[in-house]
C-alpha positions in Angstrom: 240.1 132.4 -118.5 237.5 130.8 -116.3 238.5 131.8 -112.5 238.2 128.0 -111.5 240.7 126.9 -114.1 243.3 129.8 -113.2 244.6 128.9 -109.7 245.5 125.4 -108.9 246.1 124.6 -105.2 249.1 122.2 -105.5 249.2 118.6 -105.8 250.6 117.5 -102.4 247.7 115.2 -101.7 248.2 113.4 -104.8 251.9 112.7 -103.7 250.7 111.5 -100.2 248.5 108.9 -101.6 251.1 107.8 -104.2 253.6 107.3 -101.3 250.9 105.2 -99.4 249.9 103.3 -102.4 253.3 102.0 -103.1 253.0 99.9 -99.9 250.0 97.9 -101.0 249.9 98.1 -104.7 252.6 96.9 -107.0 254.3 100.2 -108.2 251.7 102.2 -106.3 249.5 101.7 -109.5 246.9 99.4 -111.0 247.9 99.9 -114.8 251.4 100.3 -115.8 249.9 103.1 -118.1 249.3 105.0 -114.8 252.8 105.6 -114.3 252.7 109.3 -115.2 253.9 112.4 -113.8 252.3 115.6 -112.4 254.4 118.1 -114.3 257.7 118.0 -113.0 256.6 115.8 -110.0 257.2 112.1 -109.9 253.7 111.0 -108.9 250.3 110.6 -110.8 247.4 112.7 -110.1 244.5 111.2 -107.6 241.0 111.9 -109.2 238.2 112.1 -106.7 235.2 113.1 -108.6 234.0 114.1 -112.2 231.0 115.4 -113.6 230.3 116.5 -117.3 233.7 117.5 -118.9 235.3 118.3 -115.8 237.2 116.2 -113.2 238.5 117.3 -109.7 241.7 115.8 -107.8 242.0 115.1 -104.1 243.6 118.7 -103.6 240.6 120.4 -105.1 242.0 121.3 -108.6 239.4 121.2 -111.3 240.4 120.3 -115.1 238.8 120.1 -118.3 239.2 116.6 -119.1 240.6 115.3 -122.5 241.8 111.7 -121.1 238.3 110.9 -120.3 239.4 107.3 -119.2 241.5 107.1 -122.4 238.3 107.9 -124.3 235.9 105.6 -122.5 233.9 108.4 -121.2 232.7 109.4 -124.3 229.5 111.2 -123.0 231.3 112.9 -120.2 231.8 112.0 -116.3 228.4 110.8 -114.6 226.2 111.9 -117.4 222.6 111.8 -116.0 221.3 109.9 -119.2 223.6 107.0 -117.8 223.3 107.2 -114.3 219.6 107.1 -114.4 219.6 104.2 -116.4 222.4 102.3 -114.3 220.4 103.0 -111.1 217.6 100.8 -111.9 220.1 97.9 -112.9 221.7 98.3 -109.6 218.3 97.9 -107.9 217.1 94.7 -110.2 220.6 93.1 -110.1 223.9 93.9 -111.8 224.9 90.3 -113.3 223.6 87.0 -112.9 226.0 84.9 -115.2 223.1 84.2 -117.5 221.7 85.5 -120.7 220.2 88.8 -120.4 217.9 91.2 -122.6 220.3 94.0 -122.8 222.8 92.1 -124.4 220.7 91.1 -127.3 219.7 94.7 -127.8 223.2 95.9 -127.7 224.5 93.3 -130.2 221.5 94.3 -132.5 222.4 98.1 -132.4 226.0 97.2 -133.2 224.9 95.2 -136.0 222.9 98.2 -137.4 225.7 100.6 -136.7 228.8 98.9 -137.8 229.3 97.9 -141.5 231.1 94.7 -140.9 229.1 93.3 -138.0 226.9 90.5 -138.8 227.5 88.7 -135.5 228.9 90.0 -132.3 230.3 88.6 -129.1 231.2 90.5 -125.9 234.1 90.6 -123.7 235.2 93.0 -120.8 238.2 94.6 -122.2 239.9 95.5 -125.5 242.7 93.1 -124.6 240.3 90.3 -124.3 238.2 91.1 -127.4 241.4 91.3 -129.3 242.2 87.7 -128.3 238.6 86.6 -129.1 239.0 88.0 -132.6 242.4 86.5 -133.1 241.2 83.0 -132.0 238.2 83.3 -134.5 240.6 84.1 -137.4 242.8 81.3 -136.5 239.9 79.0 -136.0 238.4 80.0 -139.4 241.8 79.9 -141.3 243.6 77.0 -139.6 246.6 79.1 -139.5 248.5 80.5 -136.4 250.6 83.5 -137.5 249.3 87.1 -137.1 250.9 90.1 -139.0 250.7 93.6 -137.0 252.2 96.8 -137.7 255.0 98.4 -135.6 254.1 100.7 -132.8 250.3 99.6 -133.1 248.9 98.6 -129.6 246.5 95.7 -129.2 246.2 95.3 -125.6 248.7 94.0 -122.9 248.1 90.1 -123.2 250.7 87.8 -124.7 248.9 87.4 -127.9 249.9 90.5 -129.8 252.0 92.7 -127.1 254.7 92.7 -129.8 256.7 95.5 -131.0 254.6 98.3 -129.2 257.4 100.5 -128.3 260.7 98.9 -129.4 264.0 100.8 -129.5 265.4 101.2 -133.3 268.3 99.0 -132.0 265.9 96.1 -130.9 263.4 96.6 -133.8 266.1 96.5 -136.7 265.5 97.6 -140.4 262.5 99.9 -140.8 261.2 97.9 -143.7 261.6 94.6 -142.1 261.2 95.1 -138.4 262.0 92.0 -135.8 259.3 91.2 -133.5 260.2 92.5 -130.0 258.2 91.4 -126.9 256.7 94.4 -125.1 257.8 92.9 -121.7 259.6 90.1 -120.0 257.3 87.2 -119.6 256.1 86.8 -123.0 257.0 83.4 -124.2 259.6 83.0 -127.5 256.7 81.0 -129.2 254.4 83.8 -129.1 256.6 86.3 -130.4 257.4 83.7 -133.4 254.0 83.6 -134.0 253.8 87.5 -135.0 255.0 89.1 -138.1 255.7 92.7 -137.9 255.5 95.2 -140.9 255.9 99.1 -141.0 252.9 101.3 -141.3 251.9 103.2 -144.5 254.1 101.3 -146.8 252.5 99.3 -149.5 255.6 98.0 -150.9 257.0 96.5 -147.4 253.4 95.0 -146.9 253.4 93.1 -150.1 257.0 92.1 -149.6 256.1 90.8 -145.9 252.8 89.1 -147.1 255.0 87.4 -150.0 257.5 86.1 -147.7 254.8 84.7 -145.4 252.5 83.2 -148.0 250.2 80.7 -146.7 250.9 81.3 -143.0 249.1 84.3 -141.9 245.6 83.9 -140.3 245.1 87.7 -139.8 246.5 91.2 -140.4 245.4 93.4 -137.5 245.8 97.2 -137.3 244.5 100.3 -135.7 243.0 102.2 -138.8 243.9 105.4 -137.0 247.1 104.7 -134.8 245.9 106.2 -131.5 248.7 104.8 -129.9 251.3 106.4 -132.4 250.0 109.7 -131.7 247.0 109.6 -134.0 249.3 108.5 -137.1 246.6 108.5 -140.0 246.5 106.1 -142.8 247.7 107.5 -146.1 245.4 107.9 -148.9 244.7 104.5 -150.4 246.6 102.4 -147.7 243.7 100.9 -145.9 242.2 99.9 -149.5 245.6 98.2 -150.4 245.5 96.5 -147.4 242.0 95.2 -147.7 242.8 94.1 -151.4 245.9 92.1 -150.4 244.2 90.2 -147.5 241.0 89.3 -149.8 243.4 88.0 -152.7 245.3 86.1 -150.2 242.5 84.9 -148.0 244.1 86.4 -144.9 241.4 87.7 -142.3 241.4 91.6 -141.8 240.8 92.8 -138.2 240.3 96.5 -137.5 241.3 97.4 -133.8 238.7 99.9 -133.2 238.9 100.0 -129.6 239.8 103.7 -129.8 238.2 104.7 -133.0 235.0 102.7 -132.6 231.7 104.7 -132.2 234.0 107.9 -131.3 234.5 108.7 -134.8 231.0 108.1 -136.0 228.5 105.4 -135.6 230.2 102.9 -137.7 233.6 103.6 -136.4 236.7 104.1 -138.7 235.5 101.6 -141.3 232.5 103.6 -142.0 234.8 106.9 -141.7 237.3 105.5 -144.5 234.8 103.3 -146.4 236.9 100.3 -146.1 235.4 97.2 -144.4 237.4 94.7 -142.3 236.2 91.2 -141.8 236.4 91.5 -138.0 236.8 94.5 -135.6 237.1 95.1 -131.9 235.6 97.6 -129.7 235.8 98.7 -126.4 236.7 102.4 -124.9 233.7 104.6 -125.9 231.4 101.6 -126.3 230.6 101.3 -122.6 230.6 105.0 -121.7 233.0 104.5 -118.9 231.8 101.0 -117.9 234.1 98.0 -118.6 232.7 96.3 -121.8 234.2 95.2 -125.2 233.2 93.5 -128.4 234.4 91.7 -131.4 232.2 91.6 -134.5 232.3 90.6 -138.1 231.3 88.5 -140.8 229.0 85.5 -140.3 231.2 83.0 -142.1 234.1 84.0 -139.5 232.1 84.3 -136.5 230.1 80.9 -137.3 232.7 79.1 -135.9 231.8 80.5 -132.3 228.3 80.5 -133.1 228.5 76.7 -133.4 230.9 76.3 -130.4 233.8 74.8 -132.5 235.8 77.9 -131.5 235.6 78.4 -127.8 235.0 81.8 -125.9 233.9 82.5 -122.6 233.7 85.1 -119.6 231.5 85.1 -116.6 231.4 89.0 -116.7 230.9 89.0 -120.6 227.8 91.6 -121.4 226.5 91.8 -117.7 223.2 93.5 -117.6 225.0 96.6 -115.7 227.7 97.0 -118.5 225.5 96.1 -121.6 222.9 98.7 -120.2 225.6 101.3 -120.2 226.5 100.3 -123.6 223.2 100.4 -124.9 222.4 103.7 -123.7 225.9 105.3 -124.9 225.4 103.9 -128.2 221.7 105.3 -128.6 223.3 108.9 -127.9 226.3 108.3 -130.4 223.6 107.3 -133.0 222.4 110.9 -132.9 224.3 112.8 -135.7 224.2 116.1 -133.5 226.1 114.3 -130.7 228.8 113.1 -132.9 229.0 116.3 -134.8 229.4 118.1 -131.5 232.6 116.0 -130.5 234.0 116.4 -133.9 233.5 120.2 -134.2 234.7 120.8 -130.5 237.9 118.9 -131.2 238.7 120.3 -134.7 238.5 123.8 -133.0 241.1 122.8 -130.6 243.2 121.3 -133.2 243.1 124.7 -135.3 243.8 126.7 -132.1 247.0 124.4 -131.6 248.0 124.8 -135.4 247.6 128.5 -135.0 249.5 128.8 -131.9 252.6 126.8 -133.1 252.6 128.8 -136.3 252.5 132.2 -134.2 255.3 130.9 -132.0 257.5 129.7 -134.7 257.3 126.1 -133.2 257.5 122.8 -135.5 254.8 120.6 -134.8 252.0 118.5 -136.5 248.3 118.6 -135.1 247.0 115.2 -136.5 244.1 112.9 -136.3 240.4 113.7 -136.3 238.0 116.0 -134.3 237.3 113.2 -131.9 240.7 112.2 -131.2 244.0 113.9 -132.0 247.5 114.8 -130.9 249.8 117.6 -131.1 253.2 116.0 -132.1 256.5 118.2 -132.1 258.1 116.8 -135.2 261.5 118.6 -136.3 259.9 119.7 -139.8 256.3 120.0 -138.6 255.2 117.2 -140.7 252.7 114.4 -139.8 254.1 111.1 -138.6 253.7 108.5 -141.2 254.8 105.4 -138.9 256.3 104.5 -135.5 260.0 105.2 -136.5 259.0 108.9 -137.0 257.7 109.1 -133.3 261.2 108.1 -132.2 262.6 111.4 -133.4 259.7 113.8 -131.8 260.7 116.4 -129.3 259.7 114.4 -126.2 260.8 117.2 -123.9 258.7 119.7 -125.4 255.6 117.3 -125.6 256.0 116.9 -121.7 256.6 120.6 -121.4 253.3 121.5 -123.3 251.1 118.8 -121.1 252.7 120.4 -118.0 251.7 123.9 -119.0 248.2 122.7 -120.0 247.7 121.2 -116.5 248.9 124.2 -114.9 246.2 126.0 -116.8 243.4 123.4 -115.9 243.3 121.3 -118.8 243.9 117.4 -118.3 245.4 115.7 -121.2 247.2 112.2 -121.7 250.8 112.3 -120.2 252.3 110.4 -123.1 253.4 111.9 -126.1 252.4 108.9 -128.3 248.9 108.7 -127.0 246.3 111.3 -128.0 243.4 113.8 -126.7 239.9 112.4 -126.6 236.8 114.8 -126.8 233.6 114.1 -125.1 230.2 115.1 -125.9 229.9 117.1 -122.5 232.5 119.9 -123.3 230.7 123.3 -123.4 231.1 126.3 -125.2 232.8 127.8 -122.2 234.9 124.9 -121.7 236.2 125.1 -125.4 236.7 128.8 -125.0 238.9 127.9 -121.7 240.7 125.2 -123.5 241.6 127.1 -126.8 243.0 129.8 -124.5 244.8 127.4 -122.2 246.4 125.9 -125.7 247.4 129.6 -126.9 249.1 130.4 -123.8 250.7 127.2 -123.2 252.4 127.6 -126.7 253.6 131.0 -125.6 255.1 129.4 -122.4 257.2 126.9 -124.5 
């Protein structure tokens, strides 16, 4: 293995910074998702720099990065094509709170790339863009209730922070789950506006839709459930979802915050050939800068265009972030770039499958090349829905992640999340990753 990935220097510096942070940051962190551990140690890593596929922590350890800012740094860290473009914007002014040229060019690019995109609106995060899409759907239909799927994640805001990680006791029957708030502080009225359904179950879907006939403004889903360890839609499920929403006059929203542009220029809707009415994008859209979008059919977005449905934001599509997104999408519009990402991920997936087989360890390696997860299910079968994930071997998942970290490979600390692949992974990086995966399975 590459010598730079072989010997770690310890992580005492990260421990010290976390201890210091707890005196000024609530919990020592700026996001609940950063409350991770460094192997057996009760503190997160502090990253000081990144270049290409690699990041370095404050102790000087270097890792090949498959978190890549939860999929945002799709071109890698500090790619010259991006930093060169942003340097000019820094000199010209990063934002003015006015209309600007890059936002128009970016919207045009999204409309060219995404099947459902006839009109676009920008926001600053996936959570914000989900709120915009839900408001557009409610404004269009005149209804207020939203159907979401158990375990799917649509941001931290009240609107849909329901039944993301409920216990089985809280959630109740698997075919008719109860809506469970993700956190204290979410009003009961918000919870009552959300209907929850199990994923990949057409019979349960139709029953829930029948039970709430005439009430639903929208159905929203992650087409590949990135926040359920890349659980895939079963054959025909998205098509059935599309058909039911069309028949019943319900707006279908794809949350493509994770899948958008990463799985190909048209996102999951192009990958599966199923077109939603609205779609939400972030993560890979900005190439590492904070920008999001929701886009969709003109008849729904027209209420925003006319101003009847309100949506705003001082920072929306600033020249800095819009330029970053425009540069990123132009790169991802190159079939060779997308193919490289997919091929790299698939080789890592196959390595994990072989290593699991060779060591006699039951696991499912699921997802697509650009985003996937190794899931330690009892029988080695892929997960179908959220309830399946409640029965995976969490201890083995954490041990696997720690073994990878010790070998210089940085992946998401949460077993329900996934690996993201950047375009910056080189052949040497790939070889080192595959060796680390093989050795990590041996250590389990």
